[in-house]
N, C-alpha and C positions, 0 to 999 in steps of 0.2 A: 409611704412617707411616715407611717407609724414607727418605722425602724430607723428614723433619722437619729443618729447619736450625737452627743455633745462634741465628740472628736470631729465628726464630719462637719457639723455646723460651724464650729469655731475655725477650723482650717479653711473651709470654703469662704467663710465670712471675712476673715482677715485678708485672704488673697483677693477676694472680690473688691474689698475696699481699696487696696493698693492698685490692682490692675485696672480698676475703673478709671483712674486718673493717668496712669502710665499708658503710653500709646501701644499697648500690647493685647488689648481685648479681654475684658473681664469675662464676657460670656464664653469666649473661646476657652479660657482656662477653666471655667465652671463645667464645660462639657468634657474637656480633655482629662482633667485630674481624676475624676472617678473612673474613667475608662482605663487610664494608665495604672491606677492603684489596683483595680480589679476587685474581685471578691464581693463583699456586701456593698462596697462603695459603688460598684458598677450597677447594682440593681436598685439601691436606695436613691442614688443621685443620677437619674437618667432623664435628661431634658426631652429627648425624642419620644419618650413613652407618653402618649396622650393621657394615660390614666394616673400619672404621677403629679404631685403638686410641687415637685422640686423647682420647676420654673417659677411658680408663685413664690417660693421661698427665696430664690435668687433675686427676683424683681423686688420682693419685699425688703431685702437688704438695702435696696437703693434708697429707701427712706432715710436710713442711718447715714448712708454715703452723702446724700443731698444735704442733710442737716449739718454734717461736718463741713461741706463746701460753703454753706451759707454762713456758718460760724466763722470760718477762715476769712471770707470776704464780707463780713458783716457791715463794715463801714461803707464798702462800695455798694452793697445792696440797699443800705439806707438811702444813699444818694440817688441810686437808680430808681427805687420805688417812689421816692419823693418826686423825682423828675417825671415819672409816669403820671402821677396824680396832678401835678401842676400843669402838665401838658393837656390833660382833660379840662382843667380849669381855664387855661388860656386858649384852648382849641387850636393849638399849634405847638410844634416842637422846635424851639429855638436854641435852648441851652444844650450843652454837652450831655448832661444827664437825661434830658428829655429825648434827644435823638437816640442815645444809646439804649434807653428803655424800649423804644419802638423797634430798634434794630434787633434786639433780643426776641421780642414778641414775633416779629416777622420771620426771623430765622428759625423759630421754633415751630411755626405752623405746619410746614411740610411733613416733618417727622412725626408730629402729633397726629396728623390725619392718617398717615400710613400705619403708624403704630396701633391706632384704634381699629383700623379696618383689617389689617393683615399681619400684625405682629405674631400672633399665636401660630398661624398657618406657616409663615416663613420660618420661624424658629423650630417648629416641629419637623418640617421637611429638611432644613439645612443644618440641624443641630446634631447630626450623627458625628461621632468622634473623629473618624477619618476625614470627613468633609471639613470639620473645624480645623484639623491640622493643615489641610491644603489652603484654607482661607487664611490661616495664620501665616503661612509662607507668602501668600499674596500680599498680606498686610506688610510683611517685611520688605517685599519688593517695592511696594508703593512708597514706604518711608525712605528707602535707599535712593530710589529714582528722584524723589522730591528734593533730597539734599544735593544730588548731582546735577539736577536740571533746574535749579532755582532761577527765577526771573531776575533781570537787572533791577526792576522796581523793588523787589523784596530785599535784595542785597543793599540797595540804597537806603531802604527803610531801616535796615539793621544799623547802618552807619549813623542815621539820624538819631536813633535811640541811644547809641553809644555817646554821641556828642552831647545830647541833652543830659545824660547821666553824668558825664564828666564835668559839665558846667555846674550841675547841682552839687557835686562833690567839692569842686573848687570853691563854690560859694559857702558851703558849710565849713570848710577848712578856714576860710577867711573870717567867718563869724567866730569860730573857736579861738583863733589867734587874737581877735579883738576883745574877746570876753575875758574878764578877770575873775578870779576865785576869791571871794571874801575871806579875810583872815579867820582862821579857826574852823573853816568849813571842813566837814568830815569827808573822807574818801568815799564813803557810801553815798554822800550827796552828789559827788561828781559822777559816780558810777550810775546813779539813777538818772542824772542829767544825760549821760551818754545813751542810756536806753531810750529816753524820750527823744533824743536826736535821731536815733535809728528808726524809731516808729514814725517820726515826722518825715524822714526821707522816704520810707516805704509808702506813706500816704501821698506824698508829692509825686512819686513815681507812678502810683495808680492813677492819680488825677491826670498826669501827662499822657499816660497810655490811653485813658478814656477819651481824651481830647483828640488823639490821633485816630482812634477807632471810630469816633463819631463822624469823621470826615469820609469814611468808606462809602456810606450811602446805603439806602434801603435795598436796592437791587442786589448789590454785592452781599449784603447781609443775608438775603434770601438764598442766593447761590451757595454761600458758605454754609448756612444752616441746613440746606437741603442735603448736604453731604452726610449728615447724621443718619439718613435713611439706610446707608450701606452698613451701618453698625448693627442693624437688626440681624445681619449674618454673623453667626458665631465665628470668631477669628478675625473679624475686621474691627479695629479699634475706633470708637467714637471720637475721642480726642485726637487720635492720630490722623484720621481722615479729614477732620475739620481743620486741623493745623495745616495739613498738606494743601487743602483747598484754599485756605487763607493765604498761604505763602505764594501759591500760584496766582492769586488775585492781587498780589503786591504788598501784603502785610509783612512786617518783620517777623522773625521767628518768635520773639518774645510776645509781640502783640497778638500773633496768631494763637499762641498758647493761652493767653489771657482771655481772648474772645471765646476760645473753645471751652474753657472752664466756666465762663459766665453763661454760655449757651447750654452747657450740660446740666446745670443745677435744676432749672425748671423741668426739663424733660425727665431727668432721673427721679425727681420728687413726684412728678405726676404719675410716672409709671409705677412707682412704689405705692402711692396712695390708692391707685386703681386696684391693686392686688390686696390691699389690707382687708377688704371684706372676706376674701377667700381664706386668709389666714385666721381671721377672727371667727370664721364659721366652722363647720365640721372638719374641713381640711386641716385646721390648726390644732385639733384635739390631740393632746398628748405630746405635742412638739413645740409648744409656745416657749417653754424654757430654753430649748435649743435655739429657736429663732431669736430670742432676746440675746442670748450669748453671742450668736453669730453676728447680730446687728451691732452690738457694742464694739466688737473687734473690727467690723467693717467700717464703722465710723472712725475708730482710732487709726486704722490703716489709711483711710482716705485723707485724714487731716495730716498725717505724717508725710504722705505722698505729695500733697499740695505744698507743704513747707519746703520739701526738697525740690520739686519741679519748678516752682516759681523762680527760684534762684538758679537752677540748672539751666533753664532756657535763656537766661541772660547772656550766657557765653558758650553754651554747648549745643550739639546738634542731635538730630534724630538717628544718626547712624548706629550708635550702640544698640538702640531698640530694634532697628531694622535687622541687625545681625542676630540678635536674640530670637526674634520672630522666625527668621529663616531657619536657624539651627533647631529651635524648639519644635517648629512645625514639621521640618524634615525628619527629625528624630522620632517624633510622635507618629508620623505617618508610616515610617518603616516598622516601628515596633508593633503598631496596631495591625499592620498588614501581615506580619510573619508570626505573630503570637498564636 
């Protein structure tokens, strides 16, 4: 790792930030990219080599990714954290925020236990590039089948979300029609008011989504959260597998994505924090500047990915990501086999 370059760190960092939120497996890309590029990349950035700290670098990037996620959902996390502490005070979980806080905690426990016990061993064994390519193809198949075999409950949940959103938009339009603009008000004032209205709509949509999620129940949260364990395999997407599980348990596509993002933040942050001592110790000597550069780009990539995906899953499907995973996995497997 003393040979980690700024080019390697920044490219891997930015891709990690984006692919962590896209259902295409950030770890799979972290394994495949160095192998496909070859040369010094293949030797410097090799996860399966137990003597390298590349895995620590990758997981360390998760701190920046998690921070970006927390910043994006900051208003939601304030409500959820407040709900957690009020539930301790009240010794029961009655409100939406209280129930959702405990659902996230319960959904995080299984992958937390497995990650602490077996993450290094699993990723060392299964993080060979060709194996990651095969798992990336499997990830594509999972996403594709999930869209083709969606349950009736999930489709009905989609319709409920659409109806609630349409009702909110009609109410906002009626309010705008009733509102009057004072004489002499500047265009900039109306523009600012428009931005405030958009932010209010986004906040209202988040509150409605949390209300729907809080009705899922703790057992369902445990089942959906447990799916994150499969993401320890390079090539299997954390957000993708959680979304698929949520859809099969009756969630709408949009709510499954939101719950996936909320579940991911604590796990990603914890994984990164656990690796910080390695990076701050001897393993980080000579490469902390590269790690910082990669982390900044990882955070930017994650934030941009969230802005895109939150709107994308309101109307679009997992199918494009399934096709990408199938083609990228197949192409990588063929190339790595014959080169």
